[in-house]
C-alpha positions, 0 to 999 in steps of 0.5 A: 794496746792503745785505744786508737789501735784497738779500734782500728784492729776491731774495725779491720776484723769486722771487715774481713767477712766483707773482704772475703765475700768481695773476693769470691767471683760472681758466677758467670753467665751463659750468653748467646742461647736463644729460645725459639718456638717452632713455626706455626706451620709445623705439624701438630703431630700426635708423634705417631710417625708412621701415620704421619708418613702415610698422611704425607705420602698421600698428599705427595709430601715428605716428613721432616723431623726437626730435632732441636734443643732449648736455647740452641743458637744454631736452631734459632739461626736456621729456623729464622733464615730457612723456616721463617723466610722465603724462598725456603719457607714457602717451599717447605710448606708446599712439599713437607710436613715438619715435626719438631722433636725436642731431644731433651723431651719426654713426650712419647714417640711411636716411630713404628709398630715396634718402636715406642720411645721418648723424644730423648730416647729417639734422639739417642737411637738416631745418634743425634749428637748436635742440633739442629738435626734434620731427618727426612723420611720416605714413604716407607718411613725410612731415613733418606737423608739427614742434615746435621747442624746449621746449613745456610739457606741456599745450601739447605734449599739444595737438600730440600730439592733433592728430597722433594724431587726424590732424587735420592732414588737414583743419586747420592746427596753428594753427587746431586750437590756436585751438579747444583752448587756454584763452584766460584763461590769462594777463594781460599783465605790464607792463614799463617797457621796453615801448613802445607803437608801432604803426608798427614801420617808424618804429623806427630801430636794433635792434627786439625784438618780443615776441608774447604773447596770453591763452593764453600759459602760459610768459609769466610765466616769461619775464617773471620768470626772463628779462626781469627779470635784470640781465644781460638788461636790459643787452642790452634797453637797446640795443633798442626793445622792443614787445610785440604782443598777437596777440589784438588786431585793431588795425592796425599797420605791419609793419617792412617798411611793410605794413599788418597785425595782430600775429596776421597778422605772427606767422603770416607768420613761422610763430610758434605759440609764445607768447611768441615773439620777433623780433629786428631791425635795419635792418628785417631779422629776424636772430634768431627764437625760436618756443620758450622761451629761457633767459636766456643764449641769449636775451641772447646772441641780443640781443647778436649783433644789437644789437652788429652781429655778424650783419654779419660772422659767422653766429650759430653762429660768434658763439656759439662765439667768445663762449663761448670768450671768456667761459670764457677770462675766467673767467666761468661760463656758465649754460645753465639756467633 
């Protein structure tokens, strides 16, 4: 081999490791997660909850358990908007003792005389599947209402007044909200993906139900920031998407074949938040959202159902596997809005 060719060959060989290294994707990053410390006015509790309840009751207050997770973007937003800004902050300080619970934490919580568990175990016991989860306790240390996920300040204020006034003794939260919320808050936004189907039992394949009404404060954000995204659209294309107006008294056929209305169907599944969503396949519900979801969690919930992952793994297992798959491929995960 001529010397010049030999030199070129050897040089090429020496560059192979560099080329291989360059081809390996840089690991992706998780973006949008925000570390947010509990506000200073939260109670420094010994986590003996029954005693906390007794102390609060003597002062005419309620205990509020704020279940959070490190770097939870929904927790950050709700803490910023409702717990660290008026009018809610002052109202909370006047009427509630707030105790922060880390659902991944190992601190011991003595919930009552028969229950001593870690923070993580308490979250599992109370079936906390998403954060923030906010549990309100009465004087008997019993849960009187629970908020799962983010709520806008005005909506959360309605819940605060429901609890502080003890309206739970004579009314459901749904009935209380029906008399309190502005019915002229929202005009439905059209979407070409929405199909006008009254017989939901006739739908074959993945079905997405979106519950809205005229009080829906967060519907514009859901449409403009989530449904309008291209990556979300890829998953939506796998579904029959039906928007149900819970203000309407029109009779519909539920996925199980029973006659109902949109409002009754939402109530059946304990859905108070708008927009709420049910994600189905084969007529069965596999994902349910009763709070605002940012785009990543929303689209991954759709993918979990439409691509049949629910048949072989829990959503938690899917979420962990999917996260590693994306990061290892060099794809960033944005958990924020």
